[in-house]
TORKOL-4160 file (C-alpha; in steps of 0.2 Angstrom, whole numbers, padded with zeros to 4 digits, m for minus):
175
<pt num="1" X="m0715" Y="0179" Z="0765"/>
<pt num="2" X="m0703" Y="0189" Z="0753"/>
<pt num="3" X="m0708" Y="0201" Z="0740"/>
<pt num="4" X="m0700" Y="0204" Z="0722"/>
<pt num="5" X="m0684" Y="0216" Z="0723"/>
<pt num="6" X="m0683" Y="0213" Z="0741"/>
<pt num="7" X="m0665" Y="0211" Z="0748"/>
<pt num="8" X="m0663" Y="0194" Z="0758"/>
<pt num="9" X="m0648" Y="0185" Z="0766"/>
<pt num="10" X="m0644" Y="0167" Z="0761"/>
<pt num="11" X="m0632" Y="0159" Z="0774"/>
<pt num="12" X="m0614" Y="0158" Z="0768"/>
<pt num="13" X="m0619" Y="0167" Z="0752"/>
<pt num="14" X="m0622" Y="0184" Z="0758"/>
<pt num="15" X="m0636" Y="0197" Z="0753"/>
<pt num="16" X="m0647" Y="0194" Z="0737"/>
<pt num="17" X="m0661" Y="0201" Z="0729"/>
<pt num="18" X="m0677" Y="0192" Z="0726"/>
<pt num="19" X="m0678" Y="0194" Z="0706"/>
<pt num="20" X="m0695" Y="0184" Z="0704"/>
<pt num="21" X="m0706" Y="0170" Z="0711"/>
<pt num="22" X="m0707" Y="0155" Z="0699"/>
<pt num="23" X="m0718" Y="0140" Z="0699"/>
<pt num="24" X="m0709" Y="0125" Z="0692"/>
<pt num="25" X="m0711" Y="0106" Z="0691"/>
<pt num="26" X="m0696" Y="0096" Z="0698"/>
<pt num="27" X="m0698" Y="0079" Z="0699"/>
<pt num="28" X="m0715" Y="0078" Z="0696"/>
<pt num="29" X="m0718" Y="0090" Z="0710"/>
<pt num="30" X="m0725" Y="0107" Z="0707"/>
<pt num="31" X="m0719" Y="0121" Z="0718"/>
<pt num="32" X="m0715" Y="0140" Z="0719"/>
<pt num="33" X="m0697" Y="0145" Z="0720"/>
<pt num="34" X="m0687" Y="0162" Z="0725"/>
<pt num="35" X="m0676" Y="0166" Z="0712"/>
<pt num="36" X="m0662" Y="0175" Z="0722"/>
<pt num="37" X="m0646" Y="0184" Z="0715"/>
<pt num="38" X="m0633" Y="0185" Z="0726"/>
<pt num="39" X="m0626" Y="0203" Z="0724"/>
<pt num="40" X="m0608" Y="0199" Z="0728"/>
<pt num="41" X="m0605" Y="0187" Z="0713"/>
<pt num="42" X="m0621" Y="0187" Z="0704"/>
<pt num="43" X="m0624" Y="0168" Z="0708"/>
<pt num="44" X="m0643" Y="0164" Z="0706"/>
<pt num="45" X="m0651" Y="0153" Z="0718"/>
<pt num="46" X="m0668" Y="0144" Z="0717"/>
<pt num="47" X="m0676" Y="0143" Z="0735"/>
<pt num="48" X="m0691" Y="0133" Z="0737"/>
<pt num="49" X="m0704" Y="0146" Z="0745"/>
<pt num="50" X="m0710" Y="0132" Z="0756"/>
<pt num="51" X="m0693" Y="0129" Z="0763"/>
<pt num="52" X="m0686" Y="0147" Z="0764"/>
<pt num="53" X="m0686" Y="0148" Z="0782"/>
<pt num="54" X="m0678" Y="0130" Z="0785"/>
<pt num="55" X="m0664" Y="0135" Z="0773"/>
<pt num="56" X="m0660" Y="0150" Z="0782"/>
<pt num="57" X="m0666" Y="0164" Z="0770"/>
<pt num="58" X="m0670" Y="0179" Z="0781"/>
<pt num="59" X="m0672" Y="0198" Z="0779"/>
<pt num="60" X="m0657" Y="0209" Z="0780"/>
<pt num="61" X="m0653" Y="0213" Z="0798"/>
<pt num="62" X="m0662" Y="0229" Z="0805"/>
<pt num="63" X="m0653" Y="0245" Z="0808"/>
<pt num="64" X="m0653" Y="0241" Z="0827"/>
<pt num="65" X="m0646" Y="0225" Z="0825"/>
<pt num="66" X="m0632" Y="0230" Z="0813"/>
<pt num="67" X="m0626" Y="0243" Z="0825"/>
<pt num="68" X="m0626" Y="0229" Z="0838"/>
<pt num="69" X="m0616" Y="0218" Z="0829"/>
<pt num="70" X="m0604" Y="0232" Z="0823"/>
<pt num="71" X="m0602" Y="0236" Z="0841"/>
<pt num="72" X="m0599" Y="0218" Z="0846"/>
<pt num="73" X="m0584" Y="0218" Z="0835"/>
<pt num="74" X="m0576" Y="0231" Z="0846"/>
<pt num="75" X="m0579" Y="0222" Z="0861"/>
<pt num="76" X="m0563" Y="0210" Z="0865"/>
<pt num="77" X="m0568" Y="0206" Z="0883"/>
<pt num="78" X="m0575" Y="0189" Z="0877"/>
<pt num="79" X="m0559" Y="0183" Z="0869"/>
<pt num="80" X="m0550" Y="0172" Z="0880"/>
<pt num="81" X="m0534" Y="0171" Z="0869"/>
<pt num="82" X="m0528" Y="0157" Z="0857"/>
<pt num="83" X="m0531" Y="0141" Z="0866"/>
<pt num="84" X="m0520" Y="0130" Z="0854"/>
<pt num="85" X="m0537" Y="0121" Z="0849"/>
<pt num="86" X="m0536" Y="0108" Z="0836"/>
<pt num="87" X="m0538" Y="0117" Z="0819"/>
<pt num="88" X="m0548" Y="0106" Z="0811"/>
<pt num="89" X="m0561" Y="0106" Z="0825"/>
<pt num="90" X="m0560" Y="0126" Z="0825"/>
<pt num="91" X="m0562" Y="0125" Z="0806"/>
<pt num="92" X="m0577" Y="0114" Z="0807"/>
<pt num="93" X="m0585" Y="0126" Z="0821"/>
<pt num="94" X="m0581" Y="0142" Z="0810"/>
<pt num="95" X="m0587" Y="0134" Z="0794"/>
<pt num="96" X="m0605" Y="0130" Z="0803"/>
<pt num="97" X="m0605" Y="0148" Z="0810"/>
<pt num="98" X="m0603" Y="0155" Z="0794"/>
<pt num="99" X="m0618" Y="0146" Z="0788"/>
<pt num="100" X="m0629" Y="0152" Z="0803"/>
<pt num="101" X="m0644" Y="0163" Z="0800"/>
<pt num="102" X="m0637" Y="0174" Z="0814"/>
<pt num="103" X="m0625" Y="0188" Z="0808"/>
<pt num="104" X="m0619" Y="0189" Z="0826"/>
<pt num="105" X="m0612" Y="0171" Z="0823"/>
<pt num="106" X="m0603" Y="0176" Z="0808"/>
<pt num="107" X="m0596" Y="0192" Z="0816"/>
<pt num="108" X="m0590" Y="0181" Z="0830"/>
<pt num="109" X="m0579" Y="0170" Z="0817"/>
<pt num="110" X="m0573" Y="0187" Z="0809"/>
<pt num="111" X="m0567" Y="0193" Z="0827"/>
<pt num="112" X="m0560" Y="0176" Z="0833"/>
<pt num="113" X="m0549" Y="0174" Z="0818"/>
<pt num="114" X="m0543" Y="0192" Z="0819"/>
<pt num="115" X="m0538" Y="0190" Z="0837"/>
<pt num="116" X="m0531" Y="0174" Z="0835"/>
<pt num="117" X="m0519" Y="0181" Z="0822"/>
<pt num="118" X="m0511" Y="0191" Z="0836"/>
<pt num="119" X="m0505" Y="0175" Z="0844"/>
<pt num="120" X="m0501" Y="0164" Z="0829"/>
<pt num="121" X="m0500" Y="0166" Z="0809"/>
<pt num="122" X="m0516" Y="0161" Z="0802"/>
<pt num="123" X="m0515" Y="0147" Z="0790"/>
<pt num="124" X="m0522" Y="0147" Z="0773"/>
<pt num="125" X="m0538" Y="0141" Z="0777"/>
<pt num="126" X="m0539" Y="0152" Z="0791"/>
<pt num="127" X="m0536" Y="0166" Z="0780"/>
<pt num="128" X="m0549" Y="0160" Z="0768"/>
<pt num="129" X="m0563" Y="0159" Z="0782"/>
<pt num="130" X="m0557" Y="0177" Z="0788"/>
<pt num="131" X="m0560" Y="0183" Z="0770"/>
<pt num="132" X="m0577" Y="0175" Z="0768"/>
<pt num="133" X="m0582" Y="0180" Z="0786"/>
<pt num="134" X="m0576" Y="0198" Z="0781"/>
<pt num="135" X="m0587" Y="0199" Z="0766"/>
<pt num="136" X="m0603" Y="0192" Z="0774"/>
<pt num="137" X="m0601" Y="0204" Z="0788"/>
<pt num="138" X="m0597" Y="0219" Z="0778"/>
<pt num="139" X="m0610" Y="0216" Z="0764"/>
<pt num="140" X="m0624" Y="0213" Z="0776"/>
<pt num="141" X="m0619" Y="0229" Z="0788"/>
<pt num="142" X="m0617" Y="0240" Z="0772"/>
<pt num="143" X="m0635" Y="0237" Z="0768"/>
<pt num="144" X="m0642" Y="0236" Z="0787"/>
<pt num="145" X="m0632" Y="0254" Z="0791"/>
<pt num="146" X="m0635" Y="0262" Z="0774"/>
<pt num="147" X="m0617" Y="0263" Z="0772"/>
<pt num="148" X="m0604" Y="0258" Z="0757"/>
<pt num="149" X="m0596" Y="0241" Z="0759"/>
<pt num="150" X="m0579" Y="0247" Z="0757"/>
<pt num="151" X="m0581" Y="0259" Z="0771"/>
<pt num="152" X="m0588" Y="0247" Z="0783"/>
<pt num="153" X="m0573" Y="0236" Z="0779"/>
<pt num="154" X="m0561" Y="0250" Z="0782"/>
<pt num="155" X="m0569" Y="0254" Z="0798"/>
<pt num="156" X="m0569" Y="0234" Z="0804"/>
<pt num="157" X="m0549" Y="0234" Z="0798"/>
<pt num="158" X="m0547" Y="0250" Z="0810"/>
<pt num="159" X="m0554" Y="0241" Z="0824"/>
<pt num="160" X="m0542" Y="0228" Z="0822"/>
<pt num="161" X="m0526" Y="0239" Z="0816"/>
<pt num="162" X="m0516" Y="0233" Z="0830"/>
<pt num="163" X="m0519" Y="0215" Z="0827"/>
<pt num="164" X="m0515" Y="0218" Z="0808"/>
<pt num="165" X="m0498" Y="0228" Z="0812"/>
<pt num="166" X="m0493" Y="0213" Z="0823"/>
<pt num="167" X="m0496" Y="0202" Z="0810"/>
<pt num="168" X="m0487" Y="0210" Z="0797"/>
<pt num="169" X="m0473" Y="0213" Z="0810"/>
<pt num="170" X="m0472" Y="0194" Z="0812"/>
<pt num="171" X="m0472" Y="0192" Z="0794"/>
<pt num="172" X="m0457" Y="0205" Z="0792"/>
<pt num="173" X="m0446" Y="0195" Z="0805"/>
<pt num="174" X="m0448" Y="0178" Z="0795"/>
<pt num="175" X="m0442" Y="0185" Z="0779"/>
């Protein structure tokens, strides 16, 4: 399914590289494992080859999919505004989406949190989820689109510049 040196995505961890495929005996059972090094933090994961699809290991999205996700971030027509939904419920929902095998789900969390920030100050947990979503989205888009991650992040921040400015104005008023 995956080859050595191939770039892959592990949900909630981000883009990694298959370093090798090892055969190991664990608990008396011999199995093959992908050894994946996550590029953003050098964490090494052992993913059972037989279970790779079930845990969500997948190829980096295609150029076309990357472009579609990037454009979906610009589209605010699906945002209905901050509804005052219970933070715990939203946190669980967003945490699950960050583990999704679909980059569009992760991008959805990023966009929602940016836009919710227009109506209210994000809590510490929300800001942490926003940062995690930003890292996951920008890293995969960078590889998908053949761009530098910092440039992708700058473009996304530019898309939401009005939101960021509004948040900064609110912070200045509270000081």
